[in-house]
C-alpha positions in Angstrom: 15.3 -21.9 -15.5 19.2 -21.5 -15.9 20.9 -24.6 -14.7 24.8 -24.2 -15.5 27.1 -26.4 -16.3 30.8 -26.0 -14.9 31.7 -24.2 -18.1 28.6 -22.1 -18.3 29.2 -21.3 -14.7 32.9 -20.3 -15.4 31.6 -17.9 -18.4 28.8 -16.3 -15.9 31.4 -15.4 -13.4 33.6 -14.0 -16.1 30.6 -11.8 -17.3 30.0 -10.8 -13.3 33.8 -9.7 -13.1 33.3 -7.8 -16.6 30.7 -5.1 -15.0 33.7 -4.4 -12.2 31.3 -5.9 -9.6 34.2 -5.9 -7.2 34.2 -2.3 -6.9 33.4 -1.0 -3.4 33.3 2.2 -4.4 29.5 3.7 -3.4 27.3 4.9 -6.3 24.5 7.0 -5.6 22.1 5.4 -8.4 22.1 2.3 -6.9 21.5 3.7 -3.7 18.5 5.9 -4.6 17.3 2.5 -6.6 17.5 0.3 -3.5 15.2 3.1 -1.6 12.8 3.3 -4.0 12.0 -0.1 -4.5 12.1 -0.4 -0.7 9.3 2.5 -0.8 7.2 1.1 -3.6 7.3 -2.3 -2.3 6.8 -1.0 1.5 9.2 -3.0 3.2 12.0 -2.3 5.2 14.9 -4.5 3.2 15.7 -4.1 -0.4 19.1 -5.1 -1.9 20.8 -5.3 -5.3 23.4 -8.1 -5.0 25.5 -10.0 -7.1 26.3 -13.6 -6.6 29.4 -15.9 -7.9 30.1 -19.8 -7.2 30.8 -19.2 -3.4 29.4 -15.7 -2.2 26.6 -13.0 -2.4 27.9 -9.7 -2.1 25.6 -6.4 -2.1 26.2 -3.3 -4.7 23.7 -1.4 -2.7 21.2 -1.9 0.2 19.0 -0.7 2.7 18.0 -2.4 5.8 20.6 -4.8 6.0 23.6 -4.8 7.8 25.6 -7.4 6.5 28.0 -6.8 3.4 28.2 -10.1 1.9 27.1 -13.6 2.8 28.3 -17.5 2.1 26.3 -18.4 -1.2 24.5 -21.3 0.6 23.1 -19.0 3.1 21.4 -17.0 0.7 17.8 -17.2 -0.6 18.7 -15.3 -3.7 20.5 -18.2 -4.9 17.2 -19.5 -5.6 16.0 -16.5 -7.5 19.3 -17.0 -9.8 18.1 -20.4 -11.3 15.0 -18.5 -12.9 14.0 -15.5 -15.1 10.6 -14.6 -13.5 9.9 -13.1 -9.6 10.4 -15.5 -7.3 7.9 -14.4 -4.3 8.0 -16.3 -0.8 5.1 -15.0 1.0 5.9 -16.8 4.6 9.8 -18.2 4.4 8.7 -20.4 7.5 6.7 -22.4 5.3 8.7 -22.8 2.2 10.7 -26.0 2.0 13.9 -24.3 0.3 14.4 -21.5 2.8 12.7 -22.3 6.1 15.8 -23.9 7.6 18.1 -21.2 6.6 19.8 -19.2 9.5 18.4 -16.0 8.6 14.8 -17.0 8.2 14.6 -19.5 11.3 15.5 -16.9 14.0 14.0 -14.5 15.9 12.9 -11.4 13.6 13.9 -13.3 10.7 13.2 -13.0 7.2 9.4 -14.1 6.6 8.5 -12.4 3.3 11.0 -12.3 0.4 10.6 -11.4 -3.2 13.4 -11.2 -5.7 14.2 -11.2 -9.7 17.4 -11.9 -11.5 19.6 -9.1 -13.0 20.3 -11.1 -16.3 23.3 -9.7 -18.8 22.9 -9.3 -22.4 24.4 -12.8 -22.9 21.5 -14.4 -21.1 23.3 -15.2 -17.9 22.1 -14.2 -14.4 24.5 -12.2 -12.3 22.7 -11.1 -9.3 19.5 -10.1 -8.2 17.3 -7.2 -6.9 15.2 -8.5 -4.2 13.5 -6.9 -1.1 12.2 -8.7 2.4 10.4 -8.3 5.4 10.5 -9.5 9.2 6.6 -10.2 8.3 4.4 -12.5 6.2 3.1 -10.3 3.1 2.7 -10.5 -0.5 3.3 -7.8 -3.5 0.5 -6.6 -5.4 0.6 -6.7 -9.3 1.5 -3.1 -9.4 4.5 -3.9 -7.3 5.7 -6.6 -9.1 5.8 -4.8 -12.2 7.9 -1.9 -10.6 10.4 -4.7 -9.5 11.0 -5.9 -13.1 11.4 -2.4 -14.3 13.7 -1.5 -11.6 15.8 -4.8 -12.3 16.0 -3.6 -15.8 16.8 -0.4 -14.5 19.7 -1.8 -12.4 21.3 -3.6 -15.7 21.1 -0.5 -17.8 23.2 1.0 -15.0 25.8 -1.7 -14.7 25.8 -1.7 -18.6 26.6 1.9 -18.8 29.3 1.7 -15.6 30.9 -1.0 -17.6 31.0 0.9 -20.7 31.9 4.2 -19.4 34.3 2.4 -17.1 36.2 0.6 -20.0 36.5 3.9 -21.7 37.5 5.7 -18.6 40.2 3.1 -17.7 41.5 3.1 -21.3 41.6 6.6 -21.5 43.3 6.7 -17.9 45.7 4.2 -19.0 46.9 6.3 -22.3 46.8 9.4 -20.2 48.9 8.1 -17.2 51.8 6.3 -19.8 51.6 9.6 -21.7 52.5 11.6 -18.5 55.1 9.1 -17.6 56.7 8.9 -21.0 56.3 12.1 -22.1 59.8 13.2 -22.9 60.6 9.8 -24.8 57.6 8.6 -26.4 55.2 12.1 -26.5 54.9 12.0 -30.0 54.1 8.3 -30.1 51.4 8.6 -27.1 49.9 11.2 -28.7 49.2 9.2 -31.9 47.6 6.3 -29.6 45.6 8.6 -28.1 44.3 10.3 -30.8 43.6 6.7 -32.3 41.7 5.9 -29.6 39.8 9.3 -29.7 38.9 8.6 -33.4 37.6 4.7 -32.5 35.4 6.2 -29.5 34.0 9.0 -31.8 32.8 6.4 -34.5 30.6 4.8 -31.7 29.7 7.8 -29.1 29.1 11.2 -28.9 32.2 13.3 -28.2 33.0 16.8 -27.1 36.3 18.5 -26.1 35.5 21.6 -23.6 38.0 24.0 -22.3 38.4 23.8 -18.4 36.2 27.1 -18.6 33.4 25.1 -20.3 33.8 26.5 -23.9 33.6 23.8 -26.6 36.7 23.5 -28.4 35.7 20.4 -30.9 33.0 18.1 -31.6 32.3 15.1 -33.2 29.5 13.9 -36.3 27.5 12.2 -33.6 27.2 15.1 -31.3 26.4 17.4 -33.8 23.6 15.3 -35.3 22.9 14.9 -31.5 22.4 18.2 -30.7 21.2 20.2 -33.8 23.8 22.5 -34.0 26.9 23.0 -36.9 30.3 22.7 -36.1 31.2 26.5 -37.0 28.3 27.4 -34.5 29.4 25.1 -32.0 33.2 26.4 -31.8 31.6 29.5 -30.3 29.3 28.4 -27.8 29.9 27.5 -23.9 28.7 24.2 -22.2 25.8 26.1 -20.3 24.2 26.7 -23.8 23.1 23.2 -24.1 21.6 23.2 -20.2 17.7 23.9 -19.7 17.3 27.3 -18.3 15.9 26.4 -14.9 19.3 24.1 -14.4 21.5 27.1 -15.1 22.5 27.3 -11.3 23.2 23.5 -11.0 25.3 23.8 -13.8 27.9 26.2 -12.5 28.2 24.2 -9.5 28.6 21.1 -11.9 31.0 22.7 -13.9 33.2 24.1 -11.1 33.6 20.5 -9.5 34.9 19.7 -13.2 37.4 22.3 -13.3 38.6 20.9 -9.8 39.5 17.7 -11.4 36.3 15.6 -10.4 34.9 12.7 -12.8 31.5 12.9 -13.7 29.1 10.6 -15.1 24.9 10.2 -15.1 21.9 10.9 -17.0 21.9 14.7 -18.3 18.9 16.5 -19.8 20.0 18.9 -23.1 18.3 21.2 -25.3 18.8 21.0 -29.0 18.9 23.8 -31.1 15.3 23.4 -31.8 14.3 23.7 -28.6 13.6 19.6 -28.2 14.4 17.9 -24.9 16.8 15.3 -25.5 18.9 13.2 -22.9 22.4 11.4 -22.9 24.2 8.7 -20.6 27.5 10.7 -20.1 31.1 10.7 -18.5 33.0 14.3 -18.4 36.3 13.3 -17.5 38.8 16.2 -17.0 42.2 15.8 -18.8 45.3 16.9 -16.8 48.3 18.2 -18.7 51.7 17.2 -17.8 52.3 19.9 -15.0 49.0 18.8 -13.3 46.6 21.3 -14.5 43.3 20.5 -16.3 43.7 21.0 -19.6 40.3 20.1 -21.2 37.3 18.3 -20.3 36.4 15.4 -22.7 32.7 14.5 -22.7 31.7 11.2 -23.9 27.9 10.2 -24.4 25.4 8.4 -25.6 21.8 9.3 -26.9 18.9 7.7 -24.5 16.0 10.1 -25.2 14.0 7.2 -26.4 14.9 5.2 -23.4 13.8 8.0 -21.2 10.9 8.4 -23.2 9.8 4.9 -22.7 10.3 5.3 -18.9 8.0 8.4 -19.1 5.2 6.6 -20.8 5.4 3.5 -18.5 5.0 6.3 -15.7 1.7 7.6 -17.7 0.6 4.1 -18.5 1.0 3.2 -14.4 -0.5 6.6 -13.3 -3.5 5.6 -16.0 -3.9 2.0 -14.4 -4.0 3.6 -11.0 -6.8 6.0 -12.0 -8.8 3.4 -13.7 -8.5 1.2 -10.3 -9.6 4.7 -8.4 -12.9 5.0 -10.9 -13.3 1.1 -10.6 -13.4 1.6 -6.6 -15.7 4.7 -7.0 -18.2 2.6 -9.2 -18.2 -0.1 -6.5 -18.7 2.8 -4.0 -21.6 4.2 -5.6 -23.7 1.1 -6.7 -23.3 0.0 -3.2 -24.6 3.3 -2.0 -27.5 3.2 -4.4 -28.8 -0.6 -4.0 -28.1 -0.6 -0.1 -30.2 2.8 0.6 -33.5 1.6 -0.5 -32.8 -2.0 0.9 -32.5 -0.2 4.1 -35.5 1.4 4.1 -37.5 -1.5 3.3 -36.0 -3.9 6.1 -36.6 -1.1 8.3 -40.0 -0.1 7.6 -40.6 -3.9 7.8 -39.2 -4.2 11.1 -41.5 -1.3 12.6 -44.4 -2.8 11.1 -43.7 -6.2 12.5 -43.3 -4.7 16.0 -46.4 -2.7 15.3 -49.0 -5.3 13.7 -51.2 -7.7 15.8 -53.1 -9.3 12.6 -51.1 -12.6 12.1 -51.9 -12.7 8.3 -50.3 -9.6 7.9 -47.3 -10.6 10.0 -47.0 -13.5 7.7 -46.6 -11.1 4.9 -44.3 -8.9 6.4 -42.0 -11.8 7.3 -41.7 -13.0 3.8 -41.0 -9.4 2.7 -38.3 -9.4 5.2 -37.0 -12.8 4.4 -37.0 -11.6 0.8 -35.5 -8.6 1.3 -32.4 -10.4 3.7 -32.2 -13.2 0.6 -31.2 -9.6 -1.7 -29.0 -8.4 0.8 -27.1 -11.7 1.0 -26.7 -11.7 -3.0 -25.6 -8.0 -2.8 -23.1 -8.9 -0.1 -21.6 -11.4 -2.2 -20.8 -9.4 -4.8 -19.5 -6.7 -3.4 -17.5 -9.0 -0.9 -15.9 -10.4 -4.2 -15.2 -6.8 -5.6 -13.3 -5.8 -2.3 -11.4 -9.0 -2.6 -10.3 -8.1 -6.3 -9.9 -4.3 -5.4 -7.4 -5.6 -2.6 -9.2 -3.5 -0.4 -10.5 -6.1 2.0 -8.7 -6.2 5.7 -8.3 -8.7 8.0 -9.2 -7.2 11.8 -6.9 -9.3 14.6 -8.6 -9.6 17.6 -9.0 -11.8 20.7 -12.1 -14.2 20.3 -13.4 -17.5 21.9 -14.0 -20.2 19.1 -16.5 -21.8 21.0 -18.3 -18.6 20.9 -18.2 -18.3 17.3 -19.2 -21.5 16.4 -22.1 -21.6 18.5 -23.4 -18.0 17.2 -23.0 -19.6 13.7 -24.9 -22.6 14.8 -27.6 -20.3 16.2 -28.6 -18.5 13.0 -28.2 -21.8 11.1 -30.0 -24.1 13.6 -33.8 -23.5 12.7 -33.1 -24.3 9.1 -31.5 -27.4 9.8 -34.7 -28.2 12.1 -37.1 -27.4 9.5 -35.0 -30.1 7.0 -34.8 -32.4 9.9 -31.2 -33.0 9.6 -28.7 -33.3 12.4 -26.5 -30.2 13.2 -23.8 -31.1 15.1 -20.0 -29.7 16.0 -17.1 -31.0 17.5 -13.7 -29.4 19.3 -10.6 -31.2 19.9 -9.4 -30.6 23.4 -6.0 -29.6 22.2 -7.6 -26.7 20.4 -6.6 -23.2 22.2 -10.1 -21.7 23.6 -9.0 -18.1 22.6 -7.3 -17.2 19.3 -5.9 -14.2 17.5 -7.5 -13.4 14.3 -10.7 -12.5 12.4 -13.9 -13.9 13.9 -16.0 -12.1 11.8 -14.3 -13.6 8.7 -14.1 -16.9 10.3 -17.7 -16.8 10.8 -18.5 -15.8 7.2 -16.4 -19.0 5.9 -18.4 -21.3 8.2 -21.9 -19.6 7.4 -20.9 -20.3 3.8 -19.9 -23.8 4.0 -22.6 -25.0 6.6 -25.4 -23.1 4.8 -24.0 -24.8 1.6 -24.3 -27.9 3.3 -27.8 -27.6 4.7 -29.1 -26.4 1.3 -27.7 -29.7 -0.6 -28.4 -32.2 2.2 -31.9 -33.6 2.4 -31.4 -36.1 4.9 -28.9 -37.2 7.5 -26.5 -35.1 9.1 -24.3 -31.7 8.5 -21.0 -32.0 11.0 -18.2 -29.5 11.8 -15.6 -30.8 13.3 -12.3 -28.4 14.6 -8.7 -30.2 15.4 -5.2 -28.7 16.4 -2.6 -29.7 13.5 0.6 -28.1 14.8 2.3 -25.1 15.9 4.1 -23.1 13.3 6.2 -20.0 14.1 4.1 -19.4 17.2 1.1 -19.8 15.1 -1.5 -22.6 15.7 -2.8 -24.4 12.7 -6.4 -25.1 13.1 -8.1 -27.4 10.5 -12.0 -26.9 10.2 -14.0 -29.9 8.4 -17.7 -29.5 7.4 -19.1 -32.8 6.1 -22.7 -33.6 4.8 -24.3 -36.6 3.8 -26.0 -34.1 0.5 -26.4 -35.0 -3.1 -22.3 -35.2 -3.7 -20.4 -33.3 -6.6 -18.7 -34.9 -9.8 -15.2 -35.4 -9.4 -14.1 -33.4 -12.8 -16.5 -30.5 -11.1 -14.8 -30.3 -7.9 -12.6 -27.6 -9.2 -15.0 -25.5 -11.0 -17.3 -24.8 -8.0 -14.4 -22.2 -6.7 -14.8 -20.3 -9.5 -17.1 -16.7 -9.2 -20.4 -17.2 -10.7 -20.1 -21.5 -11.2 -21.8 -23.9 -9.7 -21.3 -27.6 -10.4 -24.5 -28.1 -12.5 -26.4 -25.2 -14.3 -29.7 -26.9 -12.7 -28.6 -25.9 -9.2 -29.1 -22.2 -9.6 -32.4 -22.7 -10.7 -33.3 -25.4 -8.0 -31.6 -24.0 -4.8 -30.7 -20.4 -5.9 -27.8 -18.7 -4.8 -24.7 -16.5 -6.8 -22.3 -19.4 -7.0 -20.1 -16.8 -5.1 -20.0 -17.8 -1.6 -17.1 -20.8 -2.1 -15.0 -18.1 -4.3 -15.2 -15.8 -1.6 -14.9 -18.3 1.1 -11.6 -19.7 -0.5 -10.2 -16.0 -1.3 -10.8 -15.3 2.6 -8.9 -18.6 4.0 -6.0 -17.4 1.6 -5.8 -14.2 2.6 -5.1 -15.5 6.2 -2.4 -17.7 5.0 -4.7 -20.8 4.7 -5.5 -23.6 2.3 -9.0 -25.0 1.4 -9.7 -28.1 -0.3 -13.0 -30.4 -1.1 -13.6 -34.4 -1.6 -17.0 -35.5 -2.6 -18.7 -38.5 -4.3 -22.3 -38.1 -6.0 -25.3 -39.5 -3.6 -22.9 -40.1 -0.6 -22.1 -36.6 0.2 -19.2 -33.8 0.7 -16.7 -32.8 2.6 -14.8 -29.1 2.9 -11.6 -29.0 4.9 -10.0 -25.7 5.3 -7.0 -24.5 7.7 -6.0 -21.3 8.9 -2.9 -20.5 11.3 -3.7 -18.5 14.4 -1.8 -16.9 17.4 -3.0 -18.1 20.5 -5.2 -15.8 22.3 -5.6 -14.9 25.7 -8.8 -15.0 28.0 -10.0 -11.6 28.7 -10.1 -10.0 32.0 -13.7 -9.7 34.0 -15.3 -6.1 33.0 -16.6 -4.1 35.7 -20.3 -3.6 35.0 -20.1 0.1 35.7 -19.4 0.5 31.9 -23.3 -0.4 31.0 -24.4 2.0 33.7 -22.4 4.7 31.5 -24.1 3.9 28.7 -28.0 5.1 30.1 -26.8 7.9 31.7 -28.2 10.3 29.0 -30.9 8.4 27.2 -32.3 11.3 25.2 -31.0 14.6 23.6 -31.5 16.7 20.5 -30.1 15.1 17.0 -29.8 16.7 13.9 -30.0 14.1 10.9 -28.8 15.2 7.3 -30.0 12.9 5.1 -31.6 13.5 1.4 -33.5 10.0 0.8 -37.0 10.5 2.3 -37.4 7.1 3.2 -34.5 7.0 5.3 -35.6 10.4 6.7 -39.0 9.3 7.7 -37.4 6.0 9.0 -34.7 7.2 11.2 -37.1 9.6 12.5 -39.4 7.1 13.4 -36.8 4.9 15.3 -35.5 7.7 17.1 -38.8 9.0 18.3 -39.9 6.1 20.0 -36.9 6.7 22.0 -37.9 10.2 22.8 -35.1 11.8 20.7 -36.0 15.4 19.3 -34.6 15.1 15.5 -34.0 17.9 13.1 -33.9 16.8 9.5 -32.0 18.5 6.7 -32.1 17.3 3.2 -28.5 18.3 2.1 -25.3 19.9 3.6 -26.7 23.5 3.5 -29.6 23.1 5.1 -28.0 21.0 7.8 -25.4 24.0 8.0 -28.5 26.5 8.5 -30.1 24.4 11.2 -26.5 24.1 13.1 -26.2 27.6 13.1 -29.3 28.0 14.8 -29.6 25.0 17.3 -27.4 23.0 20.0 -27.3 19.5 19.4 -26.3 16.7 21.1 -25.2 14.4 18.1 -25.0 14.4 14.2 -25.9 11.9 11.7 -24.0 12.6 8.7 -25.0 10.8 5.4 -22.2 11.2 3.0 -23.5 11.5 -0.5 -26.2 14.3 -0.5 -26.9 17.3 -3.3 -25.6 20.4 -3.2 -23.0 19.8 -0.2 -22.2 16.1 0.7 -21.3 15.0 4.3 -17.8 15.3 4.0 -17.6 19.4 3.4 -20.6 19.5 5.8 -18.5 18.3 8.7 -15.1 20.0 7.9 -17.6 23.5 8.0 -18.7 22.1 11.3 -15.2 21.5 12.5 -13.4 24.2 11.2 -16.0 27.3 10.9 -17.9 26.5 14.0 -14.9 24.7 15.7 -17.6 22.6 17.2 -16.4 19.0 19.1 -20.0 17.6 18.7 -20.0 14.1 17.6 -20.7 13.4 13.8 -21.6 9.7 13.0 -21.5 8.9 9.3 -24.4 7.2 7.8 -23.6 5.7 4.4 -24.5 2.7 2.5 -20.7 2.3 1.0 -19.5 -0.8 2.0 -15.4 0.4 1.6 -13.2 -0.4 4.5 -11.1 3.0 3.6 -14.1 4.8 3.7 -14.3 4.9 7.4 -10.5 6.1 7.4 -12.1 9.1 5.3 -14.4 9.7 7.9 -12.2 10.0 10.5 -9.6 12.0 8.3 -12.5 14.5 7.8 -13.3 15.0 11.6 -16.0 12.5 12.0 -16.1 10.4 15.2 -17.3 7.1 13.9 -19.1 5.3 11.2 -22.1 2.9 10.8 -23.0 1.2 7.5 -26.3 1.0 6.2 -28.2 -1.3 6.9 -27.5 -1.3 10.2 -29.8 -2.7 13.1 -31.5 -0.3 15.4 -29.2 -1.8 18.4 -26.3 -0.9 16.3 -27.8 2.8 15.6 -28.8 3.5 19.7 -25.3 1.6 21.0 -23.8 4.3 18.8 -26.0 7.1 20.0 -25.9 6.6 23.7 -22.0 6.1 23.6 -21.2 9.2 21.7 -24.0 11.4 23.4 -22.8 10.3 26.8 -18.7 10.9 25.9 -19.9 14.5 24.6 -21.5 15.6 27.5 -19.1 14.1 30.2 -15.7 14.7 28.6 -13.8 17.9 27.3 -11.8 17.4 24.3 -7.9 18.9 24.6 -8.6 21.0 21.8 -7.0 24.5 21.3 -7.3 26.5 18.1 -5.6 29.4 16.8 -7.7 32.4 15.0 -7.6 32.0 11.3 -5.9 29.0 10.9 -6.1 24.9 11.4 -3.8 24.7 14.2 -5.8 22.2 16.1 -4.1 19.7 18.4 -6.4 16.9 19.9 -4.9 14.8 22.6 -7.7 12.4 23.0 -6.1 10.1 20.7 -3.1 9.9 22.6 -5.0 9.9 26.0 -6.9 6.7 25.0 -3.7 5.0 23.6 -1.8 5.7 27.0 -4.8 4.7 29.1 -4.2 7.7 31.2 -0.5 7.3 31.7 0.7 10.8 31.6 4.4 9.8 31.9 4.0 8.2 28.6 1.6 11.2 26.7 4.5 13.4 27.7 7.3 11.3 26.3 5.2 10.8 23.3 5.0 14.5 22.8 8.6 15.3 23.5 9.5 12.5 20.8 6.7 14.6 18.1 8.5 17.9 19.1 11.8 16.4 18.2 10.9 14.3 15.3 8.9 16.8 13.6 11.7 19.6 14.1 14.1 17.4 12.4 11.7 16.6 9.5 11.3 20.3 8.9 15.0 21.1 8.8 15.2 17.7 6.3 12.7 19.2 3.9 14.0 22.6 4.0 17.4 20.8 2.9 15.4 19.3 0.3 14.0 22.1 -0.7 17.6 23.8 -1.3 19.0 20.7 -3.1 15.3 20.8 -5.5 14.7 17.0 -4.1 11.1 17.5 -4.2 10.2 14.0 -4.2 11.9 13.4 -1.3 10.1 16.3 0.3 6.9 14.4 -1.0 8.0 11.3 0.8 9.4 13.0 4.3 5.9 14.9 4.8 4.0 11.5 4.1 6.2 10.0 7.2 5.3 13.0 9.3 1.5 12.6 8.6 1.3 9.4 11.3 3.3 11.5 13.8 0.5 14.3 13.5 -2.1 11.9 13.7 -1.1 10.9 17.1 -1.4 14.7 18.5 -4.5 14.9 16.6 -2.9 17.9 14.4 -4.6 19.1 10.9 -3.3 17.0 8.0 -4.1 19.9 5.1 -0.7 21.0 4.5 1.3 17.7 4.8 -1.3 16.4 2.4 -0.3 19.4 -0.2 3.3 19.0 0.4 2.6 15.1 -0.3 1.4 15.6 -3.8 3.1 18.8 -5.2 5.6 18.7 -7.6 6.1 22.4 -8.6 8.9 24.5 -6.8 6.9 27.3 -5.9 3.8 25.8 -4.7 6.4 23.5 -2.4 7.9 26.9 -0.9 4.6 28.1 0.1 3.3 25.1 1.7 6.7 24.7 3.4 6.5 28.0 4.6 2.6 27.2 5.9 3.9 23.8 7.6 6.6 26.1 9.2 3.9 28.4 10.8 1.9 25.5 11.7 4.3 23.9 13.8 5.5 26.6 15.2 1.7 27.0 16.6 1.5 23.5 17.4 4.7 23.7 19.5 3.6 26.8 21.7 0.5 24.6 22.7 2.2 21.4 23.6 5.1 23.3 25.4 2.6 25.2 27.3 
């Protein structure tokens, strides 16, 4: 922590002023940095700011209308007091800033993360921070990026400080030289030469003619560039430039000839062909008559610094690659384990329906119980993997709290009855009847806690109490308390029970079973919803788990017309193509479907599936994702883009990752069913999609030889049939996409390929609204080669032209 005495505060302010902070001249490098950190952290607000004893003012900003603030109104004043990242995930819950006028207001700051800008003398002179109007949390990679960019800001400030000092000194001497040329010409020339010699002893210095020819160099520059003095006097500035940058160099030198000062990071080529980097200023020097006499380049070698940044980028990409490999491994493990369990449970359910022998039924129920327990353990492990991978998602929806509790109790009721335990719940009258949140995650937490309570209680009771605590920022803080009269937990082992794969005692696993993951997962799920969890316990007396989660109040849903159920059974049969490589799953799904009189054709891989699809008409395709020869995604692409068929395709997979659903939808699949699934879930999805397929005509039009599909189905669903709204959205797409295309073409002329990547990414969401193909935009988002970029831009222009023709007609 940096707690400054008055004298230290004075020194800090002097340090602040030494960087020329009050200079309000815009600097592109700082603007680029705030836009970069805004994109990395995925927030609308990013600021580079400086603070003195009274106020905070902004060196660069994005998403903020103010140019300065009183220091006592800032959040950055707290960041200035520490050297690590200050992160406030929800400002309304932070005692330091919850009453801040920029927090405690409508659409005020809810999320804040910042890091101090530390000068070489150890004083914190400012901050690099990001903010959002919604609560959130930075990932570890985003925090690393924030730290790296704060160092980059200080590096730029240091370079500006050095270059400003040199430029100011040089300008002072030149101005004095002009003013006193007639009387003190000889003296000022000596002073100028003395200054130049001083600079040459610590910097690389080159003098160029106004046309760019080398006039003189110092030893440092010659060592930097690798040429001898005799070789250099015959050379031009363009000889040090990468051949790919020759055109830029012509414009660069034209600006210098017109008297414009230039500064920044520049890549140069040594005599041996190596690339080197320098932080340089180019100073046009005028003669007494005002003409450009020469251009003075003062620079420092920053090759090692650039190499370090590139190495860091490579390391970051490697880390991201490893994380992707981890996700893929988890997905594969999930598939390999869940697929056979799905078959075991499915065939067991079929046998239970058909078997009449009581002894066999008892055995089958035991098999099903064992399978369910195994699936419970696997789900625990995979849930933990999802949380650690950062890919678990919370889905907010309107739900009735009492209904969630009753569903949980219906599951646990038999267990309590078998152990002769009293299982009860109570909901305080001031708790809202309907809440807005993830009811499935709440059920999972309650099942874990209540299930544990029943497991470790031999006599007595297990109770659930639900209370309203308070309203915070329009969210109702709801407190859940699970109390039991069980064996209890020793005080020194209370915290251990929340660690993964840990239980209060090693004998517990042998006696009661379990993975030791349930409490760890439950607490992480609570914290992901901005809640907290605590535990109290006494040996032999029982345990009390308490967790609180903030929920917005929900609304009571309107009564639904019964006609919806009738729609499901309008068509109760049809022909289905099943693409599945696992023989057990083939037999199981075929047996289930044939019970309902469906005609089923089976293909063991995607290639065989396409051959069957070519010969027959189908009402639905059930598509396994992982198959030999040709997987489900590629098979779906062929159905969509070669056959141009709108037949419903439902993905079947044991992959548990939430992002898998998004990938399936992007590839043209209509829905997603995760194994192991229940028969009711399978039939509900089949009936729904077959009925939609037979009754609806998709608004799709295609051009031969090119993926220019447009599907307004999603837009129609969003607008609930409002044609005026649909037309407004189409007009907005036409306007925005045309502007984006023009902007990308401008970026290409300026060779700003990264900005093209970013613009393509933003345009994808607009394409999604009208159901347009995303292949070209995906290529533009990832491409880094100018030739490939040009090719994809031409393809996008063609695609937009065809889309415009569709939408305008």
